[in-house]
LUMDOSE-300045 format. One line per 10 residues: number of its first residue (from 1); for each residue x, y, z of N, C-alpha, C. Coordinates in nm, 2 decimals. Each point is the difference from the previous one (the first is absolute). Last residue first. Layout:
# residues N
NUM) X/Y/Z/X/Y/Z/X/Y/Z ~ ...
END
This chain:
# residues 252
252) 6.13/0.66/-3.21/0.06/0.11/0.09/-0.01/0.00/0.16 ~ -0.19/-0.33/-0.30/0.17/-0.02/-0.02/0.03/0.11/0.10 ~ -0.48/-0.01/-0.08/0.05/-0.14/0.10/0.19/0.00/0.02 ~ -0.26/0.31/-0.34/-0.01/0.04/0.19/0.06/-0.09/0.09 ~ 0.03/-0.15/-0.49/0.08/0.14/0.02/-0.01/0.02/0.16 ~ -0.36/-0.29/-0.11/0.19/-0.08/-0.02/0.11/0.14/0.00 ~ -0.49/0.11/-0.03/0.03/-0.06/0.11/0.14/-0.04/0.02 ~ -0.10/0.22/-0.38/0.01/0.11/0.10/0.01/-0.14/0.13 ~ -0.10/-0.20/-0.42/0.17/0.06/0.04/0.01/0.07/0.11 ~ -0.42/-0.18/-0.08/0.08/-0.09/0.07/0.14/0.04/-0.01
242) -0.34/0.28/-0.14/-0.02/-0.02/0.14/0.10/-0.09/0.04 ~ -0.02/0.10/-0.47/0.08/0.11/0.08/-0.04/-0.04/0.16 ~ -0.25/-0.32/-0.29/0.17/0.06/-0.02/0.11/0.07/0.07 ~ -0.48/0.00/0.00/0.02/-0.14/0.05/0.16/0.04/0.03 ~ -0.21/0.33/-0.27/0.01/0.04/0.14/0.08/-0.15/0.09 ~ -0.09/-0.01/-0.45/0.11/0.05/0.03/0.02/0.01/0.15 ~ -0.38/-0.25/-0.18/0.13/-0.06/-0.02/0.13/0.06/0.08 ~ -0.44/0.26/-0.05/-0.01/-0.09/0.11/0.16/-0.11/0.04 ~ -0.09/0.29/-0.40/0.02/0.05/0.13/-0.02/-0.08/0.09 ~ -0.13/-0.16/-0.38/0.14/-0.01/-0.03/0.06/0.09/0.16
232) -0.46/-0.05/-0.03/0.08/-0.14/0.03/0.13/-0.03/-0.03 ~ -0.24/0.39/-0.12/-0.03/-0.02/0.13/0.08/-0.12/0.08 ~ -0.05/0.07/-0.47/0.10/0.07/0.04/-0.01/-0.02/0.16 ~ -0.30/-0.28/-0.24/0.10/-0.01/-0.01/0.15/0.06/0.05 ~ -0.48/0.14/0.00/0.06/-0.07/0.07/0.12/-0.08/0.01 ~ -0.13/0.50/-0.14/-0.07/-0.10/-0.03/0.10/-0.10/0.09 ~ -0.12/0.50/0.12/0.11/-0.07/-0.05/-0.06/-0.15/0.02 ~ -0.24/0.41/0.16/0.06/0.01/-0.14/0.11/-0.11/-0.05 ~ -0.24/0.05/0.42/-0.11/-0.02/-0.10/0.06/0.02/-0.15 ~ 0.32/0.01/0.39/-0.04/-0.11/-0.06/-0.08/0.00/-0.08
222) 0.07/0.39/0.24/0.09/-0.06/-0.09/0.00/-0.12/-0.07 ~ -0.33/0.12/0.31/0.01/0.12/-0.09/0.10/-0.05/-0.10 ~ 0.05/-0.23/0.38/-0.13/-0.04/-0.06/-0.02/0.08/-0.12 ~ 0.30/0.14/0.31/0.05/-0.13/-0.11/-0.10/-0.05/-0.07 ~ -0.08/0.37/0.35/0.01/0.02/-0.14/0.12/-0.09/-0.07 ~ -0.25/-0.16/0.36/-0.09/0.06/-0.09/0.08/0.05/-0.09 ~ 0.22/-0.21/0.29/-0.04/-0.08/-0.04/-0.11/0.06/-0.14 ~ 0.26/0.28/0.33/0.07/-0.05/-0.06/-0.07/-0.10/-0.11 ~ -0.18/0.22/0.43/-0.02/0.07/-0.18/0.07/-0.09/-0.08 ~ 0.11/-0.09/0.48/-0.18/-0.04/-0.06/-0.01/0.03/-0.13
212) 0.38/0.07/0.30/0.02/-0.09/-0.13/-0.14/-0.02/-0.04 ~ 0.10/0.27/0.38/0.10/0.06/-0.15/-0.07/-0.07/-0.11 ~ -0.08/-0.17/0.43/-0.10/0.09/-0.05/0.04/0.07/-0.13 ~ 0.29/-0.32/0.24/-0.12/-0.05/-0.05/-0.13/0.11/-0.06 ~ 0.45/0.14/0.21/0.01/-0.06/-0.18/-0.14/-0.06/-0.06 ~ 0.01/0.17/0.48/0.04/0.08/-0.13/0.00/-0.02/-0.13 ~ -0.06/-0.32/0.35/-0.11/0.08/-0.05/0.00/0.11/-0.07 ~ 0.36/-0.24/0.12/-0.07/-0.10/-0.06/-0.16/0.09/-0.06 ~ 0.35/0.17/0.33/0.05/0.00/-0.18/-0.10/-0.09/-0.06 ~ -0.10/0.03/0.45/0.01/0.14/-0.05/0.04/-0.03/-0.17
202) -0.01/-0.37/0.28/-0.10/0.01/-0.02/0.00/0.14/-0.07 ~ 0.40/-0.15/0.11/-0.03/-0.07/-0.09/-0.15/0.04/-0.02 ~ 0.20/0.22/0.39/0.08/0.00/-0.19/-0.07/-0.07/-0.08 ~ -0.11/-0.08/0.42/-0.09/0.10/-0.04/0.07/0.06/-0.09 ~ 0.00/-0.53/0.01/0.05/0.13/0.10/-0.06/0.11/-0.04 ~ -0.03/-0.53/-0.07/-0.11/0.10/-0.05/0.04/0.13/0.10 ~ 0.18/-0.45/0.05/0.08/0.05/-0.10/-0.07/0.14/-0.05 ~ -0.11/-0.40/0.33/0.04/0.12/0.06/0.09/0.09/-0.09 ~ -0.27/-0.43/-0.04/0.15/-0.02/0.03/0.05/0.14/-0.03 ~ -0.41/-0.05/-0.09/-0.06/-0.09/0.11/0.17/0.00/0.03
192) -0.09/0.25/-0.38/-0.02/0.07/0.13/0.01/-0.07/0.12 ~ 0.12/-0.19/-0.43/0.06/0.11/0.04/-0.03/0.05/0.16 ~ -0.29/-0.30/-0.24/0.10/-0.08/0.05/0.13/0.12/0.08 ~ -0.34/0.18/-0.21/-0.10/-0.05/0.10/0.15/-0.10/0.08 ~ 0.05/0.18/-0.44/-0.02/0.10/0.08/-0.03/-0.05/0.17 ~ -0.04/-0.32/-0.42/0.17/0.07/0.06/0.01/0.10/0.11 ~ -0.45/-0.15/-0.15/0.06/-0.09/0.08/0.17/0.03/0.05 ~ -0.23/0.29/-0.31/-0.09/-0.01/0.14/0.07/-0.09/0.09 ~ 0.14/0.02/-0.43/0.07/0.11/0.04/-0.08/0.02/0.13 ~ -0.13/-0.31/-0.29/0.14/-0.09/0.08/0.03/0.14/0.06
182) -0.40/0.05/-0.21/-0.03/-0.03/0.08/0.13/-0.06/0.06 ~ 0.04/0.28/-0.32/-0.14/0.06/0.09/0.06/-0.09/0.11 ~ 0.18/-0.12/-0.41/0.05/0.05/0.08/-0.07/0.10/0.13 ~ -0.21/-0.23/-0.37/0.10/-0.09/0.11/0.07/0.03/0.10 ~ -0.25/0.30/-0.34/-0.06/-0.11/0.12/0.06/-0.07/0.10 ~ 0.24/0.23/-0.35/-0.04/0.10/0.12/-0.09/-0.11/0.08 ~ 0.12/-0.18/-0.40/0.14/-0.03/0.10/-0.06/0.12/0.12 ~ -0.33/-0.07/-0.35/0.01/-0.10/0.09/0.11/0.00/0.10 ~ -0.01/0.37/-0.29/-0.11/-0.05/0.07/-0.01/-0.08/0.12 ~ 0.34/0.06/-0.38/-0.02/0.13/0.12/-0.10/-0.04/0.12
172) -0.02/-0.29/-0.41/0.12/-0.03/0.10/0.03/0.11/0.13 ~ -0.34/0.03/-0.31/-0.02/-0.11/0.05/0.11/-0.01/0.09 ~ 0.07/0.34/-0.33/-0.06/0.05/0.11/-0.04/-0.10/0.12 ~ 0.34/-0.21/-0.40/-0.04/0.16/0.03/-0.07/0.00/0.14 ~ -0.01/-0.50/-0.08/0.06/0.11/-0.09/-0.08/0.12/0.05 ~ 0.05/-0.59/0.14/-0.07/0.15/0.03/0.11/0.11/-0.11 ~ 0.12/-0.51/0.09/-0.07/0.07/-0.10/-0.09/0.12/-0.05 ~ 0.31/-0.22/0.31/-0.12/-0.06/0.02/-0.11/0.00/-0.11 ~ 0.43/0.21/0.07/0.02/-0.10/-0.07/-0.10/-0.12/0.01 ~ -0.01/0.44/0.16/-0.01/0.02/-0.11/0.03/-0.17/-0.09
162) -0.05/0.07/0.46/-0.12/0.04/-0.03/0.04/0.01/-0.16 ~ 0.37/-0.06/0.26/-0.07/-0.13/0.03/-0.16/0.02/-0.13 ~ 0.28/0.38/0.08/0.09/-0.11/-0.12/-0.10/-0.14/0.01 ~ -0.09/0.34/0.31/-0.05/0.04/-0.17/0.06/-0.09/-0.08 ~ 0.09/-0.06/0.47/-0.12/-0.06/-0.06/-0.04/0.05/-0.10 ~ 0.38/0.12/0.14/0.03/-0.12/-0.05/-0.16/-0.03/-0.02 ~ 0.12/0.44/0.15/0.03/-0.02/-0.13/-0.01/-0.13/-0.05 ~ 0.02/0.14/0.47/-0.16/-0.02/-0.06/0.00/-0.02/-0.16 ~ 0.38/0.09/0.31/-0.02/-0.12/-0.05/-0.14/-0.01/-0.11 ~ 0.20/0.38/0.31/0.02/-0.01/-0.18/-0.01/-0.13/-0.06
152) 0.12/0.03/0.52/-0.09/0.09/-0.08/0.06/0.01/-0.16 ~ -0.05/-0.41/0.45/0.10/0.07/-0.11/-0.11/0.13/-0.05 ~ -0.14/-0.41/0.25/0.16/0.04/0.04/0.04/0.09/-0.05 ~ -0.45/-0.20/-0.13/0.03/0.03/0.13/0.11/0.07/0.09 ~ -0.04/-0.17/-0.44/-0.06/0.16/0.00/-0.01/0.01/0.14 ~ 0.22/-0.37/-0.12/0.04/0.11/-0.07/-0.06/0.11/0.03 ~ -0.19/-0.39/0.09/0.12/0.00/0.09/0.07/0.11/-0.07 ~ -0.37/-0.11/-0.22/-0.05/0.05/0.14/0.11/0.04/0.10 ~ 0.02/-0.21/-0.46/0.01/0.14/-0.02/-0.03/0.06/0.15 ~ 0.02/-0.48/-0.06/0.07/0.05/-0.02/0.02/0.18/0.02
142) -0.37/-0.24/-0.05/0.03/-0.02/0.13/0.13/0.03/0.02 ~ -0.18/0.09/-0.43/-0.03/0.12/0.09/0.00/-0.04/0.15 ~ 0.14/-0.33/-0.38/0.04/0.14/0.00/-0.02/0.10/0.11 ~ -0.25/-0.35/-0.04/0.11/-0.04/0.06/0.12/0.09/0.00 ~ -0.43/0.05/-0.25/-0.01/-0.03/0.20/0.14/0.02/0.06 ~ -0.03/-0.06/-0.49/-0.04/0.16/0.06/-0.01/0.01/0.13 ~ 0.05/-0.42/-0.18/0.12/0.10/-0.05/-0.01/0.08/0.08 ~ -0.42/-0.22/0.01/0.09/-0.04/0.09/0.17/0.04/-0.01 ~ -0.39/0.13/-0.31/-0.01/0.08/0.11/0.09/-0.05/0.14 ~ 0.22/-0.01/-0.51/-0.13/-0.03/0.04/-0.01/0.03/0.15
132) 0.33/0.24/-0.32/-0.02/-0.08/0.07/-0.15/-0.01/0.06 ~ 0.26/-0.03/-0.51/-0.08/0.11/0.08/-0.02/-0.08/0.14 ~ 0.24/-0.02/-0.52/-0.03/-0.06/0.11/-0.04/0.11/0.11 ~ 0.16/-0.01/-0.47/-0.17/0.01/0.01/-0.03/-0.07/0.15 ~ 0.42/0.17/-0.24/-0.05/-0.16/0.00/-0.14/-0.06/0.02 ~ 0.16/0.46/0.03/0.03/-0.05/-0.15/-0.01/-0.12/-0.01 ~ -0.09/0.17/0.43/-0.07/0.05/-0.10/0.02/-0.04/-0.13 ~ 0.32/-0.14/0.29/-0.08/-0.03/0.04/-0.11/0.05/-0.07 ~ 0.34/0.24/-0.05/0.03/-0.12/-0.03/-0.12/-0.12/-0.02 ~ 0.01/0.43/0.25/-0.04/0.03/-0.14/0.06/-0.13/-0.08
122) 0.05/-0.02/0.46/-0.14/0.02/-0.03/-0.01/0.05/-0.16 ~ 0.44/-0.04/0.15/-0.07/-0.13/0.05/-0.15/-0.01/-0.05 ~ 0.29/0.44/-0.04/0.00/-0.11/-0.11/-0.09/-0.11/0.03 ~ -0.07/0.26/0.36/-0.04/0.11/-0.09/0.02/-0.14/-0.15 ~ 0.16/-0.12/0.45/-0.13/-0.02/-0.01/-0.05/0.07/-0.17 ~ 0.46/0.05/0.22/-0.02/-0.12/-0.06/-0.14/-0.02/-0.06 ~ 0.11/0.34/0.28/0.04/0.04/-0.12/-0.02/-0.13/-0.11 ~ -0.15/0.00/0.45/-0.05/0.10/-0.08/0.04/-0.01/-0.11 ~ 0.25/-0.28/0.29/-0.11/-0.09/-0.07/-0.06/0.11/-0.04 ~ 0.33/0.19/0.19/0.05/-0.10/-0.13/-0.11/-0.05/-0.04
112) -0.08/0.25/0.37/-0.02/0.07/-0.10/0.08/-0.09/-0.11 ~ -0.10/-0.21/0.43/-0.11/0.07/-0.08/0.02/0.10/-0.11 ~ 0.41/-0.18/0.20/-0.06/-0.12/-0.05/-0.15/0.08/-0.04 ~ 0.25/0.26/0.22/0.07/0.00/-0.10/-0.10/-0.11/-0.11 ~ -0.16/0.09/0.41/0.00/0.13/-0.09/0.06/-0.01/-0.09 ~ 0.10/-0.31/0.35/-0.15/-0.01/-0.07/-0.03/0.11/-0.08 ~ 0.42/0.02/0.19/0.01/-0.10/-0.09/-0.18/-0.04/-0.03 ~ 0.12/0.30/0.33/0.04/0.06/-0.13/-0.04/-0.08/-0.13 ~ -0.22/0.05/0.56/0.10/-0.05/-0.08/-0.01/0.04/-0.16 ~ -0.22/0.02/0.54/0.01/0.07/-0.13/0.10/-0.09/-0.09
102) -0.32/-0.08/0.53/0.14/-0.02/-0.09/-0.08/0.10/-0.15 ~ -0.34/-0.08/0.33/0.14/-0.06/0.08/0.12/0.06/-0.05 ~ -0.42/0.16/-0.17/0.01/0.03/0.12/0.13/-0.10/0.07 ~ -0.14/-0.13/-0.39/0.09/0.12/-0.06/0.01/0.07/0.17 ~ -0.24/-0.42/0.00/0.15/-0.04/-0.06/0.10/0.17/-0.01 ~ -0.48/0.00/0.04/0.07/-0.06/0.12/0.14/-0.01/-0.03 ~ -0.27/0.06/-0.39/0.00/0.11/0.09/0.07/-0.03/0.13 ~ -0.03/-0.37/-0.27/0.11/0.13/-0.05/-0.01/0.10/0.07 ~ -0.32/-0.33/0.12/0.16/-0.05/0.00/0.07/0.12/-0.02 ~ -0.43/0.08/-0.13/0.01/0.00/0.13/0.15/-0.06/0.07
92) -0.12/-0.01/-0.47/0.01/0.13/0.03/0.01/0.02/0.15 ~ -0.09/-0.44/-0.16/0.16/0.02/-0.02/0.00/0.14/0.04 ~ -0.43/-0.16/0.02/0.07/-0.05/0.10/0.16/0.05/-0.03 ~ -0.34/0.20/-0.28/-0.01/0.00/0.12/0.07/-0.03/0.11 ~ -0.04/-0.12/-0.51/0.14/0.12/0.05/-0.05/0.01/0.15 ~ -0.33/-0.24/-0.23/0.14/-0.09/-0.01/0.12/0.10/0.05 ~ -0.45/0.17/-0.02/-0.01/-0.12/0.07/0.17/-0.09/0.00 ~ -0.05/0.38/-0.29/-0.05/0.04/0.12/0.03/-0.12/0.15 ~ -0.01/-0.07/-0.52/0.13/0.08/0.04/0.00/0.01/0.16 ~ -0.39/-0.13/-0.22/0.11/-0.15/0.02/0.13/0.10/0.06
82) -0.38/0.29/-0.05/-0.01/-0.09/0.05/0.10/-0.09/0.04 ~ 0.05/0.27/-0.35/0.00/0.10/0.07/-0.01/-0.12/0.16 ~ -0.10/-0.18/-0.43/0.12/0.01/0.03/0.05/0.08/0.09 ~ -0.43/0.01/-0.08/0.00/-0.12/0.01/0.16/-0.01/0.02 ~ -0.18/0.41/-0.09/-0.06/-0.02/0.10/0.07/-0.15/0.03 ~ 0.14/0.38/-0.32/-0.04/-0.13/-0.02/-0.01/-0.04/0.14 ~ -0.04/0.50/-0.21/0.03/-0.10/0.10/0.00/-0.16/-0.04 ~ -0.16/0.46/-0.20/0.09/-0.11/-0.09/0.07/-0.08/0.09 ~ -0.30/0.36/0.20/-0.08/-0.06/-0.14/0.09/-0.14/-0.05 ~ 0.18/0.32/0.33/-0.06/-0.13/0.04/-0.08/-0.04/-0.09
72) 0.32/0.43/0.02/0.01/-0.13/-0.10/-0.11/-0.12/0.02 ~ 0.03/0.41/0.31/0.01/0.03/-0.13/0.02/-0.09/-0.13 ~ -0.04/-0.10/0.46/-0.07/0.07/-0.01/-0.01/0.08/-0.16 ~ 0.34/-0.28/0.15/-0.13/-0.07/0.00/-0.08/0.07/-0.01 ~ 0.39/0.23/0.08/0.03/-0.10/-0.13/-0.20/-0.06/-0.03 ~ 0.08/0.25/0.42/-0.02/0.08/-0.11/-0.01/-0.07/-0.14 ~ 0.13/-0.23/0.37/-0.14/-0.02/0.03/-0.03/0.12/-0.15 ~ 0.44/-0.10/0.05/-0.06/-0.10/-0.05/-0.19/-0.01/0.02 ~ 0.28/0.36/0.19/0.03/0.02/-0.13/-0.07/-0.15/-0.05 ~ -0.03/0.02/0.46/-0.05/0.13/-0.07/0.02/0.00/-0.14
62) 0.22/-0.33/0.23/-0.13/0.00/0.03/-0.10/0.10/-0.06 ~ 0.49/0.03/0.03/-0.08/-0.09/-0.13/-0.13/-0.04/0.02 ~ 0.26/0.18/0.36/-0.03/0.11/-0.10/-0.05/-0.03/-0.14 ~ 0.15/-0.28/0.33/-0.12/0.08/0.08/-0.03/0.07/-0.13 ~ 0.40/-0.23/-0.09/-0.13/-0.11/0.07/-0.15/0.08/-0.03 ~ 0.45/0.26/0.00/-0.05/-0.06/-0.11/-0.15/-0.10/-0.01 ~ 0.26/0.12/0.40/-0.06/0.14/-0.07/-0.06/-0.08/-0.11 ~ 0.24/-0.35/0.23/-0.13/0.02/0.04/-0.09/0.14/-0.04 ~ 0.45/-0.09/-0.17/-0.11/-0.11/-0.02/-0.13/0.05/0.06 ~ 0.36/0.26/0.12/-0.04/0.03/-0.16/-0.12/-0.08/-0.02
52) 0.30/0.02/0.41/-0.15/0.07/0.02/-0.10/-0.03/-0.14 ~ 0.49/-0.09/0.10/-0.05/-0.06/0.03/-0.17/0.02/-0.01 ~ 0.38/0.23/-0.24/-0.04/-0.12/-0.04/-0.14/-0.09/0.14 ~ 0.17/0.58/0.00/0.05/-0.17/0.02/-0.08/-0.07/-0.08 ~ -0.07/0.47/0.01/-0.05/-0.05/0.11/0.06/-0.15/0.03 ~ 0.15/0.31/-0.39/-0.07/0.07/0.07/-0.02/-0.06/0.15 ~ 0.15/-0.22/-0.40/0.10/0.11/0.07/-0.07/0.09/0.13 ~ -0.30/-0.33/-0.20/0.13/-0.08/0.09/0.11/0.11/0.02 ~ -0.42/0.10/-0.28/-0.02/-0.01/0.15/0.14/-0.05/0.09 ~ -0.05/0.09/-0.50/-0.02/0.08/0.07/0.00/0.02/0.18
42) 0.03/-0.37/-0.31/0.11/0.06/-0.03/0.03/0.15/0.07 ~ -0.35/-0.32/0.05/0.08/-0.02/0.09/0.14/0.07/-0.06 ~ -0.40/0.04/-0.23/0.01/0.05/0.13/0.12/-0.05/0.05 ~ -0.08/-0.18/-0.42/0.03/0.15/-0.03/-0.02/0.03/0.15 ~ -0.15/-0.43/-0.09/0.18/0.02/-0.05/0.03/0.14/0.05 ~ -0.45/-0.11/0.11/0.08/-0.08/0.09/0.16/-0.01/-0.04 ~ -0.34/0.24/-0.27/0.01/0.07/0.14/0.11/-0.10/0.06 ~ -0.16/-0.15/-0.43/0.08/0.12/-0.01/0.06/0.05/0.14 ~ -0.36/-0.33/-0.29/0.07/0.00/0.07/0.11/0.13/0.02 ~ -0.39/-0.13/-0.28/-0.03/-0.06/0.10/0.14/-0.03/0.11
32) -0.06/0.30/-0.42/0.05/-0.15/-0.01/-0.03/-0.10/0.11 ~ -0.17/0.44/-0.05/0.00/-0.03/-0.16/0.05/-0.15/0.04 ~ -0.07/0.19/0.39/-0.12/0.01/-0.05/0.01/-0.06/-0.12 ~ 0.36/0.10/0.18/-0.02/-0.10/0.09/-0.14/-0.04/-0.06 ~ 0.22/0.38/-0.09/0.07/-0.08/-0.07/-0.09/-0.12/0.05 ~ -0.14/0.38/0.22/-0.03/-0.01/-0.11/0.05/-0.11/-0.13 ~ 0.15/0.01/0.45/-0.14/-0.04/-0.04/-0.06/0.03/-0.11 ~ 0.43/0.14/0.11/0.00/-0.13/0.02/-0.11/-0.06/-0.05 ~ 0.05/0.50/0.06/0.03/-0.06/-0.14/-0.02/-0.14/-0.02 ~ -0.12/0.20/0.41/-0.09/0.01/-0.15/0.04/-0.03/-0.10
22) 0.30/-0.03/0.38/-0.14/-0.08/0.03/-0.09/0.02/-0.14 ~ 0.40/0.23/0.06/0.02/-0.11/-0.08/-0.10/-0.10/0.04 ~ -0.09/0.43/0.15/0.06/0.02/-0.15/0.05/-0.17/-0.05 ~ -0.08/0.08/0.45/-0.11/0.02/-0.05/0.00/-0.02/-0.16 ~ 0.42/-0.02/0.26/-0.07/-0.07/0.00/-0.14/-0.02/-0.04 ~ 0.25/0.38/-0.02/0.05/-0.10/-0.07/-0.07/-0.12/0.03 ~ -0.13/0.34/0.26/-0.03/0.02/-0.14/0.06/-0.07/-0.08 ~ 0.12/-0.07/0.45/-0.14/-0.01/-0.03/-0.06/-0.01/-0.13 ~ 0.43/0.19/0.12/0.02/-0.16/-0.02/-0.14/-0.06/-0.01 ~ 0.02/0.48/0.06/0.07/-0.04/-0.15/0.01/-0.17/0.00
12) -0.11/0.18/0.42/-0.13/0.01/-0.10/0.06/-0.03/-0.14 ~ 0.28/-0.25/0.40/-0.03/0.15/-0.06/-0.13/-0.04/-0.02 ~ 0.16/-0.28/0.35/-0.03/0.02/-0.11/-0.04/0.14/-0.05 ~ 0.06/-0.15/0.45/0.13/0.02/-0.06/0.00/-0.03/-0.15 ~ -0.47/-0.14/0.23/0.13/0.02/0.10/0.16/0.03/-0.10 ~ -0.48/-0.20/-0.06/0.06/0.07/-0.11/0.12/0.10/0.04 ~ -0.27/-0.29/0.24/0.06/-0.12/-0.09/0.11/0.10/-0.11 ~ -0.33/0.17/0.32/0.13/-0.01/0.06/0.07/-0.11/-0.09 ~ -0.43/0.12/-0.08/0.08/0.11/-0.05/0.14/-0.03/0.05 ~ -0.36/-0.28/0.14/0.05/-0.03/-0.13/0.12/0.14/-0.04
2) -0.20/-0.24/0.50/0.03/0.13/-0.07/0.08/0.01/-0.16 ~ -0.32/-0.33/0.39/0.12/0.01/-0.11/0.01/0.13/-0.08
END
C-alpha cells in the first residue's frame, strides 16, 4: 500500500494546517482528556470529506492515548478502567460496524445534548453526594461503547462517566487514556475488516498520530502547576464545549 498516495491532491499548506491542529488538539487533550476528536474534524472534513474522518481519528488516537498513559500512568484507576473496557467492547464493535453501514445527524444531536446536560447533572449529583457505583458505571460504559464505536469526539462521554464515578483531575485523564487504547484497537480492527482503512486514512492517521505524541508531556508540565479543583473545572468547560460543537456540526 502506497501511503504517499493518500496525500494526492493535498497541498503542503494543508498538511501544515493538519499538523498544527494535531499539536494543539493533543495539548488540549493532555489537559482535558479530550480535544482531538472534536477539533480534528474541523480541519479534515473540508479537506477530504466526512467519510474517512472517524477511522483517521481512531487510528491517530492510539498514538495520543499511548502518550497520555506514558505521561500519567501513575494516576490511572485500573479497576474502573477494567470495568469500562469489559462493558464497552461488545457495543463498540456494534457501533463501529454501524458506522461502516450508515451515518446520521440525529445521533450527534442526541450525544451533544447529553454532554451539555451531563455537567449540571454531575454537579447536582455531587451536591447531593450521589456517585455511580461499579454497576452504574458499567452500564454507562456499555452505552458509551456504541457512541465511541461510530463517532468522532464522543470520547468525552467517558470523561463524564469517570467524573461521576468519583475520579478527579489527572486520574480522569490517565484512566480514560487506558480505556481508549483498548477500545481504539477494537474499533480499528472492525474498520479494517470492513475495508475502511484506505491509503488516505492511514496516511493522515500516521501524520496526526506522530505529531500528537509530544502533546501530553507538554500538558503534564502545565498541569503540575494547576490545582485539582481548577483542572476539574477545565474538564467541565471542555465537556460543555464538546457538546455544543457536536450539536452545531450536526445541524450544519
